[in-house]
MARLO-822901 format. One record per residue (C-alpha): residue in one letter; z, x, y negated. Coordinates in steps of 0.001 Angstrom, whole numbers, always signed. Layout:
<pt><type>a</type><c3>Z</c3><c1>X</c1><c2>Y</c2></pt>
...
***
This chain:
<pt><type>m</type><c3>+15320</c3><c1>-12283</c1><c2>-1812</c2></pt>
<pt><type>k</type><c3>+12876</c3><c1>-9832</c1><c2>-590</c2></pt>
<pt><type>k</type><c3>+13840</c3><c1>-6276</c1><c2>+562</c2></pt>
<pt><type>v</type><c3>+11209</c3><c1>-3947</c1><c2>-899</c2></pt>
<pt><type>l</type><c3>+11071</c3><c1>-207</c1><c2>-59</c2></pt>
<pt><type>l</type><c3>+10009</c3><c1>+2465</c1><c2>-2711</c2></pt>
<pt><type>a</type><c3>+9104</c3><c1>+5727</c1><c2>-1023</c2></pt>
<pt><type>i</type><c3>+9741</c3><c1>+8858</c1><c2>-3093</c2></pt>
<pt><type>d</type><c3>+9054</c3><c1>+12240</c1><c2>-1941</c2></pt>
<pt><type>g</type><c3>+10798</c3><c1>+15169</c1><c2>-3724</c2></pt>
<pt><type>d</type><c3>+10589</c3><c1>+14903</c1><c2>-7589</c2></pt>
<pt><type>n</type><c3>+7203</c3><c1>+13022</c1><c2>-7239</c2></pt>
<pt><type>f</type><c3>+8680</c3><c1>+9709</c1><c2>-8833</c2></pt>
<pt><type>p</type><c3>+5910</c3><c1>+7084</c1><c2>-8594</c2></pt>
<pt><type>e</type><c3>+6074</c3><c1>+5431</c1><c2>-11902</c2></pt>
<pt><type>g</type><c3>+3249</c3><c1>+3064</c1><c2>-10945</c2></pt>
<pt><type>a</type><c3>+4885</c3><c1>+1845</c1><c2>-7825</c2></pt>
<pt><type>f</type><c3>+8159</c3><c1>+1321</c1><c2>-9715</c2></pt>
<pt><type>e</type><c3>+6424</c3><c1>-551</c1><c2>-12328</c2></pt>
<pt><type>f</type><c3>+4974</c3><c1>-2872</c1><c2>-9611</c2></pt>
<pt><type>a</type><c3>+8565</c3><c1>-3447</c1><c2>-8266</c2></pt>
<pt><type>r</type><c3>+9860</c3><c1>-4137</c1><c2>-11732</c2></pt>
<pt><type>k</type><c3>+7071</c3><c1>-6767</c1><c2>-12292</c2></pt>
<pt><type>m</type><c3>+7985</c3><c1>-8340</c1><c2>-8827</c2></pt>
<pt><type>n</type><c3>+11626</c3><c1>-8508</c1><c2>-9972</c2></pt>
<pt><type>e</type><c3>+10632</c3><c1>-10297</c1><c2>-13211</c2></pt>
<pt><type>q</type><c3>+8922</c3><c1>-13061</c1><c2>-11179</c2></pt>
<pt><type>e</type><c3>+11595</c3><c1>-13233</c1><c2>-8460</c2></pt>
<pt><type>p</type><c3>+14747</c3><c1>-10848</c1><c2>-7765</c2></pt>
<pt><type>i</type><c3>+14177</c3><c1>-8486</c1><c2>-5223</c2></pt>
<pt><type>l</type><c3>+16375</c3><c1>-5824</c1><c2>-3528</c2></pt>
<pt><type>l</type><c3>+14841</c3><c1>-2612</c1><c2>-4252</c2></pt>
<pt><type>t</type><c3>+15586</c3><c1>+257</c1><c2>-1612</c2></pt>
<pt><type>g</type><c3>+14617</c3><c1>+3821</c1><c2>-2662</c2></pt>
<pt><type>v</type><c3>+13785</c3><c1>+5875</c1><c2>+243</c2></pt>
<pt><type>f</type><c3>+13988</c3><c1>+9534</c1><c2>-627</c2></pt>
<pt><type>l</type><c3>+11975</c3><c1>+11950</c1><c2>+1440</c2></pt>
<pt><type>p</type><c3>+12372</c3><c1>+15656</c1><c2>+1353</c2></pt>
<pt><type>e</type><c3>+9609</c3><c1>+18032</c1><c2>+462</c2></pt>
<pt><type>l</type><c3>+7581</c3><c1>+19682</c1><c2>+3337</c2></pt>
<pt><type>d</type><c3>+7956</c3><c1>+23357</c1><c2>+4130</c2></pt>
<pt><type>l</type><c3>+4457</c3><c1>+24687</c1><c2>+2932</c2></pt>
<pt><type>s</type><c3>+5056</c3><c1>+27738</c1><c2>+5157</c2></pt>
<pt><type>r</type><c3>+3914</c3><c1>+25634</c1><c2>+8207</c2></pt>
<pt><type>n</type><c3>+436</c3><c1>+24711</c1><c2>+9136</c2></pt>
<pt><type>i</type><c3>+336</c3><c1>+21152</c1><c2>+7562</c2></pt>
<pt><type>t</type><c3>-1565</c3><c1>+18833</c1><c2>+9861</c2></pt>
<pt><type>f</type><c3>-1606</c3><c1>+15160</c1><c2>+10582</c2></pt>
<pt><type>a</type><c3>+660</c3><c1>+15706</c1><c2>+13419</c2></pt>
<pt><type>v</type><c3>+3197</c3><c1>+17379</c1><c2>+11238</c2></pt>
<pt><type>a</type><c3>+3655</c3><c1>+14277</c1><c2>+9318</c2></pt>
<pt><type>y</type><c3>+5490</c3><c1>+12863</c1><c2>+12424</c2></pt>
<pt><type>m</type><c3>+7809</c3><c1>+15865</c1><c2>+12748</c2></pt>
<pt><type>p</type><c3>+11142</c3><c1>+16294</c1><c2>+10878</c2></pt>
<pt><type>l</type><c3>+10558</c3><c1>+17627</c1><c2>+7686</c2></pt>
<pt><type>i</type><c3>+12182</c3><c1>+20750</c1><c2>+6425</c2></pt>
<pt><type>d</type><c3>+13994</c3><c1>+20359</c1><c2>+3010</c2></pt>
<pt><type>t</type><c3>+14924</c3><c1>+23876</c1><c2>+2097</c2></pt>
<pt><type>y</type><c3>+14288</c3><c1>+23557</c1><c2>-1562</c2></pt>
<pt><type>a</type><c3>+14382</c3><c1>+19699</c1><c2>-1700</c2></pt>
<pt><type>a</type><c3>+17964</c3><c1>+18711</c1><c2>-2639</c2></pt>
<pt><type>a</type><c3>+17540</c3><c1>+19394</c1><c2>-6356</c2></pt>
<pt><type>s</type><c3>+14244</c3><c1>+17604</c1><c2>-6740</c2></pt>
<pt><type>i</type><c3>+15514</c3><c1>+14727</c1><c2>-4863</c2></pt>
<pt><type>e</type><c3>+18630</c3><c1>+14401</c1><c2>-6807</c2></pt>
<pt><type>k</type><c3>+16446</c3><c1>+14349</c1><c2>-9987</c2></pt>
<pt><type>s</type><c3>+14518</c3><c1>+11265</c1><c2>-8529</c2></pt>
<pt><type>i</type><c3>+17599</c3><c1>+9531</c1><c2>-7469</c2></pt>
<pt><type>a</type><c3>+18985</c3><c1>+9814</c1><c2>-10962</c2></pt>
<pt><type>t</type><c3>+15690</c3><c1>+8439</c1><c2>-12339</c2></pt>
<pt><type>f</type><c3>+15610</c3><c1>+5673</c1><c2>-9785</c2></pt>
<pt><type>k</type><c3>+19244</c3><c1>+4646</c1><c2>-10559</c2></pt>
<pt><type>q</type><c3>+18604</c3><c1>+4809</c1><c2>-14345</c2></pt>
<pt><type>q</type><c3>+15376</c3><c1>+2777</c1><c2>-14303</c2></pt>
<pt><type>c</type><c3>+17098</c3><c1>-54</c1><c2>-11801</c2></pt>
<pt><type>l</type><c3>+20053</c3><c1>-472</c1><c2>-14251</c2></pt>
<pt><type>r</type><c3>+17805</c3><c1>-559</c1><c2>-17202</c2></pt>
<pt><type>y</type><c3>+15770</c3><c1>-3408</c1><c2>-15735</c2></pt>
<pt><type>g</type><c3>+18714</c3><c1>-5120</c1><c2>-13862</c2></pt>
<pt><type>i</type><c3>+17162</c3><c1>-4537</c1><c2>-10488</c2></pt>
<pt><type>e</type><c3>+19516</c3><c1>-4817</c1><c2>-7374</c2></pt>
<pt><type>h</type><c3>+18950</c3><c1>-1622</c1><c2>-5702</c2></pt>
<pt><type>r</type><c3>+20123</c3><c1>+711</c1><c2>-2738</c2></pt>
<pt><type>i</type><c3>+19546</c3><c1>+4474</c1><c2>-1990</c2></pt>
<pt><type>h</type><c3>+18773</c3><c1>+5729</c1><c2>+1346</c2></pt>
<pt><type>n</type><c3>+18881</c3><c1>+9500</c1><c2>+1593</c2></pt>
<pt><type>n</type><c3>+19941</c3><c1>+11525</c1><c2>+4507</c2></pt>
<pt><type>q</type><c3>+18442</c3><c1>+14856</c1><c2>+3798</c2></pt>
<pt><type>a</type><c3>+19603</c3><c1>+16201</c1><c2>+7022</c2></pt>
<pt><type>d</type><c3>+17091</c3><c1>+14486</c1><c2>+9203</c2></pt>
<pt><type>f</type><c3>+15004</c3><c1>+12135</c1><c2>+6782</c2></pt>
<pt><type>g</type><c3>+11414</c3><c1>+12228</c1><c2>+7088</c2></pt>
<pt><type>l</type><c3>+8285</c3><c1>+10017</c1><c2>+7777</c2></pt>
<pt><type>p</type><c3>+9672</c3><c1>+9008</c1><c2>+11335</c2></pt>
<pt><type>e</type><c3>+12644</c3><c1>+7639</c1><c2>+9475</c2></pt>
<pt><type>l</type><c3>+10474</c3><c1>+6017</c1><c2>+6975</c2></pt>
<pt><type>k</type><c3>+8691</c3><c1>+4163</c1><c2>+9680</c2></pt>
<pt><type>l</type><c3>+12006</c3><c1>+2928</c1><c2>+10917</c2></pt>
<pt><type>e</type><c3>+13087</c3><c1>+1613</c1><c2>+7499</c2></pt>
<pt><type>t</type><c3>+9977</c3><c1>-310</c1><c2>+7277</c2></pt>
<pt><type>r</type><c3>+10948</c3><c1>-2252</c1><c2>+10376</c2></pt>
<pt><type>f</type><c3>+13761</c3><c1>-3713</c1><c2>+8429</c2></pt>
<pt><type>a</type><c3>+11839</c3><c1>-4426</c1><c2>+5246</c2></pt>
<pt><type>d</type><c3>+9569</c3><c1>-7018</c1><c2>+3734</c2></pt>
<pt><type>l</type><c3>+7387</c3><c1>-4554</c1><c2>+1816</c2></pt>
<pt><type>l</type><c3>+6697</c3><c1>-849</c1><c2>+1263</c2></pt>
<pt><type>l</type><c3>+5522</c3><c1>+358</c1><c2>-2158</c2></pt>
<pt><type>l</type><c3>+3820</c3><c1>+3822</c1><c2>-2212</c2></pt>
<pt><type>g</type><c3>+2495</c3><c1>+5477</c1><c2>-5376</c2></pt>
<pt><type>h</type><c3>-814</c3><c1>+6765</c1><c2>-3507</c2></pt>
<pt><type>e</type><c3>-1569</c3><c1>+9430</c1><c2>-6244</c2></pt>
<pt><type>k</type><c3>+2030</c3><c1>+10862</c1><c2>-6015</c2></pt>
<pt><type>f</type><c3>+2910</c3><c1>+10386</c1><c2>-2248</c2></pt>
<pt><type>y</type><c3>+3067</c3><c1>+14062</c1><c2>-1100</c2></pt>
<pt><type>g</type><c3>+564</c3><c1>+14753</c1><c2>-3879</c2></pt>
<pt><type>d</type><c3>+1438</c3><c1>+18649</c1><c2>-3949</c2></pt>
<pt><type>l</type><c3>-292</c3><c1>+18813</c1><c2>-642</c2></pt>
<pt><type>s</type><c3>-3785</c3><c1>+17765</c1><c2>-1785</c2></pt>
<pt><type>i</type><c3>-5105</c3><c1>+21043</c1><c2>-668</c2></pt>
<pt><type>y</type><c3>-4071</c3><c1>+20329</c1><c2>+2723</c2></pt>
<pt><type>g</type><c3>-5557</c3><c1>+16825</c1><c2>+2747</c2></pt>
<pt><type>t</type><c3>-2914</c3><c1>+14427</c1><c2>+1437</c2></pt>
<pt><type>n</type><c3>-5055</c3><c1>+11593</c1><c2>+3174</c2></pt>
<pt><type>e</type><c3>-3481</c3><c1>+12617</c1><c2>+6444</c2></pt>
<pt><type>f</type><c3>+5</c3><c1>+11616</c1><c2>+5179</c2></pt>
<pt><type>l</type><c3>-935</c3><c1>+8567</c1><c2>+3295</c2></pt>
<pt><type>g</type><c3>-3125</c3><c1>+7257</c1><c2>+6009</c2></pt>
<pt><type>g</type><c3>-564</c3><c1>+8080</c1><c2>+8725</c2></pt>
<pt><type>t</type><c3>+2167</c3><c1>+6122</c1><c2>+6732</c2></pt>
<pt><type>l</type><c3>-95</c3><c1>+3253</c1><c2>+6284</c2></pt>
<pt><type>h</type><c3>-862</c3><c1>+3202</c1><c2>+9972</c2></pt>
<pt><type>a</type><c3>+2777</c3><c1>+3560</c1><c2>+11153</c2></pt>
<pt><type>a</type><c3>+4341</c3><c1>+1082</c1><c2>+8726</c2></pt>
<pt><type>e</type><c3>+5946</c3><c1>-1893</c1><c2>+10461</c2></pt>
<pt><type>c</type><c3>+5661</c3><c1>-4045</c1><c2>+7231</c2></pt>
<pt><type>p</type><c3>+3038</c3><c1>-4629</c1><c2>+4715</c2></pt>
<pt><type>v</type><c3>+2178</c3><c1>-1723</c1><c2>+2339</c2></pt>
<pt><type>i</type><c3>+962</c3><c1>-1750</c1><c2>-1210</c2></pt>
<pt><type>a</type><c3>-631</c3><c1>+1562</c1><c2>-2480</c2></pt>
<pt><type>i</type><c3>-394</c3><c1>+1833</c1><c2>-6104</c2></pt>
<pt><type>p</type><c3>-2078</c3><c1>+3997</c1><c2>-8706</c2></pt>
<pt><type>e</type><c3>+130</c3><c1>+5560</c1><c2>-11649</c2></pt>
<pt><type>q</type><c3>-1995</c3><c1>+3591</c1><c2>-14259</c2></pt>
<pt><type>f</type><c3>-2711</c3><c1>-112</c1><c2>-13437</c2></pt>
<pt><type>t</type><c3>-2488</c3><c1>-3650</c1><c2>-14472</c2></pt>
<pt><type>f</type><c3>-307</c3><c1>-6020</c1><c2>-12635</c2></pt>
<pt><type>p</type><c3>-2849</c3><c1>-8129</c1><c2>-10719</c2></pt>
<pt><type>e</type><c3>-4670</c3><c1>-10937</c1><c2>-12466</c2></pt>
<pt><type>s</type><c3>-7091</c3><c1>-11812</c1><c2>-9389</c2></pt>
<pt><type>v</type><c3>-6891</c3><c1>-11398</c1><c2>-5744</c2></pt>
<pt><type>i</type><c3>-9685</c3><c1>-9789</c1><c2>-3538</c2></pt>
<pt><type>l</type><c3>-9335</c3><c1>-10816</c1><c2>+216</c2></pt>
<pt><type>s</type><c3>-11604</c3><c1>-8400</c1><c2>+2080</c2></pt>
<pt><type>y</type><c3>-12385</c3><c1>-10106</c1><c2>+5305</c2></pt>
<pt><type>d</type><c3>-14356</c3><c1>-8814</c1><c2>+8264</c2></pt>
<pt><type>g</type><c3>-13419</c3><c1>-11378</c1><c2>+10935</c2></pt>
<pt><type>s</type><c3>-10857</c3><c1>-9193</c1><c2>+12512</c2></pt>
<pt><type>p</type><c3>-7300</c3><c1>-10302</c1><c2>+13619</c2></pt>
<pt><type>s</type><c3>-5814</c3><c1>-7823</c1><c2>+11059</c2></pt>
<pt><type>a</type><c3>-7838</c3><c1>-9166</c1><c2>+8347</c2></pt>
<pt><type>a</type><c3>-6687</c3><c1>-12589</c1><c2>+8983</c2></pt>
<pt><type>h</type><c3>-3122</c3><c1>-11496</c1><c2>+9356</c2></pt>
<pt><type>a</type><c3>-3088</c3><c1>-9380</c1><c2>+6056</c2></pt>
<pt><type>i</type><c3>-4348</c3><c1>-12665</c1><c2>+4189</c2></pt>
<pt><type>k</type><c3>-1490</c3><c1>-14742</c1><c2>+5690</c2></pt>
<pt><type>s</type><c3>+1212</c3><c1>-12046</c1><c2>+4958</c2></pt>
<pt><type>f</type><c3>+64</c3><c1>-11775</c1><c2>+1511</c2></pt>
<pt><type>t</type><c3>+530</c3><c1>-15399</c1><c2>+692</c2></pt>
<pt><type>y</type><c3>+3987</c3><c1>-15419</c1><c2>+2225</c2></pt>
<pt><type>l</type><c3>+5053</c3><c1>-12310</c1><c2>+41</c2></pt>
<pt><type>f</type><c3>+3259</c3><c1>-13312</c1><c2>-2918</c2></pt>
<pt><type>p</type><c3>+2981</c3><c1>-16991</c1><c2>-3318</c2></pt>
<pt><type>q</type><c3>+3070</c3><c1>-16721</c1><c2>-7289</c2></pt>
<pt><type>l</type><c3>-209</c3><c1>-14684</c1><c2>-7095</c2></pt>
<pt><type>c</type><c3>-2000</c3><c1>-17485</c1><c2>-5092</c2></pt>
<pt><type>n</type><c3>-2789</c3><c1>-19478</c1><c2>-8234</c2></pt>
<pt><type>r</type><c3>-4636</c3><c1>-16452</c1><c2>-9674</c2></pt>
<pt><type>k</type><c3>-8336</c3><c1>-16301</c1><c2>-9402</c2></pt>
<pt><type>a</type><c3>-9221</c3><c1>-15247</c1><c2>-5637</c2></pt>
<pt><type>i</type><c3>-12367</c3><c1>-14210</c1><c2>-3914</c2></pt>
<pt><type>l</type><c3>-12674</c3><c1>-13836</c1><c2>-200</c2></pt>
<pt><type>v</type><c3>-15618</c3><c1>-11316</c1><c2>+314</c2></pt>
<pt><type>y</type><c3>-17312</c3><c1>-10491</c1><c2>+3624</c2></pt>
<pt><type>g</type><c3>-19816</c3><c1>-7474</c1><c2>+3739</c2></pt>
<pt><type>t</type><c3>-22686</c3><c1>-7541</c1><c2>+6140</c2></pt>
<pt><type>t</type><c3>-25810</c3><c1>-5639</c1><c2>+6564</c2></pt>
<pt><type>g</type><c3>-27464</c3><c1>-7693</c1><c2>+9218</c2></pt>
<pt><type>g</type><c3>-27390</c3><c1>-11243</c1><c2>+7722</c2></pt>
<pt><type>r</type><c3>-24616</c3><c1>-12260</c1><c2>+9956</c2></pt>
<pt><type>p</type><c3>-22512</c3><c1>-15222</c1><c2>+8809</c2></pt>
<pt><type>l</type><c3>-18917</c3><c1>-15336</c1><c2>+7855</c2></pt>
<pt><type>p</type><c3>-17089</c3><c1>-14862</c1><c2>+11030</c2></pt>
<pt><type>e</type><c3>-15109</c3><c1>-18087</c1><c2>+12001</c2></pt>
<pt><type>t</type><c3>-16338</c3><c1>-19722</c1><c2>+8762</c2></pt>
<pt><type>e</type><c3>-14468</c3><c1>-23011</c1><c2>+8878</c2></pt>
<pt><type>k</type><c3>-11196</c3><c1>-21527</c1><c2>+10167</c2></pt>
<pt><type>i</type><c3>-10744</c3><c1>-18897</c1><c2>+7628</c2></pt>
<pt><type>q</type><c3>-12084</c3><c1>-21332</c1><c2>+4731</c2></pt>
<pt><type>e</type><c3>-9368</c3><c1>-23835</c1><c2>+5905</c2></pt>
<pt><type>l</type><c3>-6683</c3><c1>-21155</c1><c2>+5942</c2></pt>
<pt><type>a</type><c3>-7586</c3><c1>-19317</c1><c2>+2683</c2></pt>
<pt><type>s</type><c3>-8428</c3><c1>-22570</c1><c2>+498</c2></pt>
<pt><type>h</type><c3>-4955</c3><c1>-24107</c1><c2>+1458</c2></pt>
<pt><type>h</type><c3>-3015</c3><c1>-21034</c1><c2>-5</c2></pt>
<pt><type>f</type><c3>-5229</c3><c1>-20171</c1><c2>-3000</c2></pt>
<pt><type>s</type><c3>-5835</c3><c1>-22814</c1><c2>-5556</c2></pt>
<pt><type>n</type><c3>-8715</c3><c1>-21035</c1><c2>-7317</c2></pt>
<pt><type>l</type><c3>-10761</c3><c1>-19530</c1><c2>-4457</c2></pt>
<pt><type>e</type><c3>-14482</c3><c1>-18725</c1><c2>-3877</c2></pt>
<pt><type>f</type><c3>-16165</c3><c1>-17152</c1><c2>-959</c2></pt>
<pt><type>q</type><c3>-18822</c3><c1>-14390</c1><c2>-1348</c2></pt>
<pt><type>v</type><c3>-20929</c3><c1>-12656</c1><c2>+1302</c2></pt>
<pt><type>l</type><c3>-22184</c3><c1>-9393</c1><c2>+242</c2></pt>
<pt><type>e</type><c3>-25537</c3><c1>-8348</c1><c2>+1875</c2></pt>
<pt><type>a</type><c3>-24526</c3><c1>-4759</c1><c2>+1887</c2></pt>
<pt><type>d</type><c3>-22435</c3><c1>-1959</c1><c2>+3518</c2></pt>
<pt><type>p</type><c3>-18784</c3><c1>-2481</c1><c2>+2126</c2></pt>
<pt><type>r</type><c3>-18216</c3><c1>+1212</c1><c2>+2755</c2></pt>
<pt><type>k</type><c3>-21131</c3><c1>+2016</c1><c2>+199</c2></pt>
<pt><type>y</type><c3>-21249</c3><c1>-891</c1><c2>-2200</c2></pt>
<pt><type>f</type><c3>-17806</c3><c1>-2644</c1><c2>-2289</c2></pt>
<pt><type>g</type><c3>-16615</c3><c1>-419</c1><c2>-5070</c2></pt>
<pt><type>t</type><c3>-19458</c3><c1>-1131</c1><c2>-7211</c2></pt>
<pt><type>w</type><c3>-18994</c3><c1>-4810</c1><c2>-6726</c2></pt>
<pt><type>l</type><c3>-15269</c3><c1>-4329</c1><c2>-7418</c2></pt>
<pt><type>d</type><c3>-16012</c3><c1>-2877</c1><c2>-10903</c2></pt>
<pt><type>d</type><c3>-16770</c3><c1>-6466</c1><c2>-12276</c2></pt>
<pt><type>i</type><c3>-13531</c3><c1>-7974</c1><c2>-11179</c2></pt>
<pt><type>k</type><c3>-10769</c3><c1>-8229</c1><c2>-13794</c2></pt>
<pt><type>h</type><c3>-7474</c3><c1>-6350</c1><c2>-12673</c2></pt>
<pt><type>p</type><c3>-7591</c3><c1>-7262</c1><c2>-8891</c2></pt>
<pt><type>i</type><c3>-5361</c3><c1>-6458</c1><c2>-6116</c2></pt>
<pt><type>v</type><c3>-7452</c3><c1>-5776</c1><c2>-2808</c2></pt>
<pt><type>v</type><c3>-5966</c3><c1>-7244</c1><c2>+289</c2></pt>
<pt><type>c</type><c3>-7180</c3><c1>-5753</c1><c2>+3670</c2></pt>
<pt><type>g</type><c3>-6141</c3><c1>-5473</c1><c2>+7304</c2></pt>
<pt><type>a</type><c3>-6527</c3><c1>-1951</c1><c2>+8614</c2></pt>
<pt><type>y</type><c3>-5159</c3><c1>+1208</c1><c2>+10108</c2></pt>
<pt><type>n</type><c3>-4220</c3><c1>-206</c1><c2>+13569</c2></pt>
<pt><type>r</type><c3>-6671</c3><c1>+1834</c1><c2>+15516</c2></pt>
<pt><type>p</type><c3>-6840</c3><c1>+5192</c1><c2>+17173</c2></pt>
<pt><type>g</type><c3>-8525</c3><c1>+8182</c1><c2>+15416</c2></pt>
<pt><type>l</type><c3>-6867</c3><c1>+6953</c1><c2>+12286</c2></pt>
<pt><type>s</type><c3>-7035</c3><c1>+9965</c1><c2>+10299</c2></pt>
<pt><type>r</type><c3>-10900</c3><c1>+10400</c1><c2>+10800</c2></pt>
<pt><type>f</type><c3>-11335</c3><c1>+6719</c1><c2>+10146</c2></pt>
<pt><type>f</type><c3>-9202</c3><c1>+6754</c1><c2>+6962</c2></pt>
<pt><type>k</type><c3>-11020</c3><c1>+9674</c1><c2>+5318</c2></pt>
<pt><type>h</type><c3>-14313</c3><c1>+7822</c1><c2>+5396</c2></pt>
<pt><type>s</type><c3>-12995</c3><c1>+4110</c1><c2>+4886</c2></pt>
<pt><type>f</type><c3>-14200</c3><c1>+2248</c1><c2>+1960</c2></pt>
<pt><type>i</type><c3>-10366</c3><c1>+1297</c1><c2>+1269</c2></pt>
<pt><type>h</type><c3>-9758</c3><c1>+5137</c1><c2>+737</c2></pt>
<pt><type>k</type><c3>-12708</c3><c1>+5018</c1><c2>-1830</c2></pt>
<pt><type>i</type><c3>-11100</c3><c1>+2136</c1><c2>-3638</c2></pt>
<pt><type>m</type><c3>-7882</c3><c1>+4231</c1><c2>-3950</c2></pt>
<pt><type>e</type><c3>-9755</c3><c1>+7243</c1><c2>-5054</c2></pt>
<pt><type>e</type><c3>-12165</c3><c1>+5643</c1><c2>-7519</c2></pt>
<pt><type>h</type><c3>-10407</c3><c1>+2684</c1><c2>-8892</c2></pt>
<pt><type>k</type><c3>-7090</c3><c1>+2050</c1><c2>-10526</c2></pt>
<pt><type>v</type><c3>-6065</c3><c1>-1060</c1><c2>-8556</c2></pt>
<pt><type>p</type><c3>-3279</c3><c1>-1728</c1><c2>-6153</c2></pt>
<pt><type>v</type><c3>-4249</c3><c1>-2073</c1><c2>-2434</c2></pt>
<pt><type>y</type><c3>-2454</c3><c1>-4320</c1><c2>-110</c2></pt>
<pt><type>v</type><c3>-2596</c3><c1>-3119</c1><c2>+3544</c2></pt>
<pt><type>d</type><c3>-1242</c3><c1>-4882</c1><c2>+6682</c2></pt>
<pt><type>h</type><c3>-1948</c3><c1>-4879</c1><c2>+10491</c2></pt>
<pt><type>l</type><c3>-1078</c3><c1>-6479</c1><c2>+13531</c2></pt>
***
């Protein structure tokens, strides 16, 4: 049984992320742990650094209790084994990072996760969490269709290969869906380590094809993705310095903004 975290801040209950957990539980029972984070004190100067400071929950108790009640009700309704982790005295993003050390997967509703702070740049908090997590993360929109295809975004990096492997371990039931391993290049470069990645991926995915896009993935990946039916995008990222600057301009963030698809992220 997999241990899956569902991150919930204040009363921003992520319906989409919970629906993903429910679908997972239908396929194979999971332990779903709700991690309840307090609201931020908006009187402070909100920056990326603040995301790693203890969060102040002056007005958070009532909103958290509302989300806890919703979480309990939904888990009982769908027969999902669950736990609640909520220590309002000192719970915050550093504690969420610790929680991920002892979990198989973290689910985030990327449209809801500290969504009230969009005027301050929510990307800082979402990107910081993706970077800091010590387990794979799926960022999920509020409205989506459970994956019917798998897109393996590959750039030849160790993190890209690692993400593909960890996805197959966590979601073997999705490995029989249509899968495309895609590599974007602007210089005509061949697929890095072609034989090795083909051997790895083809032994996990039974309906796999390989595509090389002669285009900058940051500009054209989203256009290409429009033609894929109900995908989940698998990528390795967020393991480098200067994360917040990278995240704002990454094609992964564009997918989250412009496409209603789950994005699976893992890194070494």
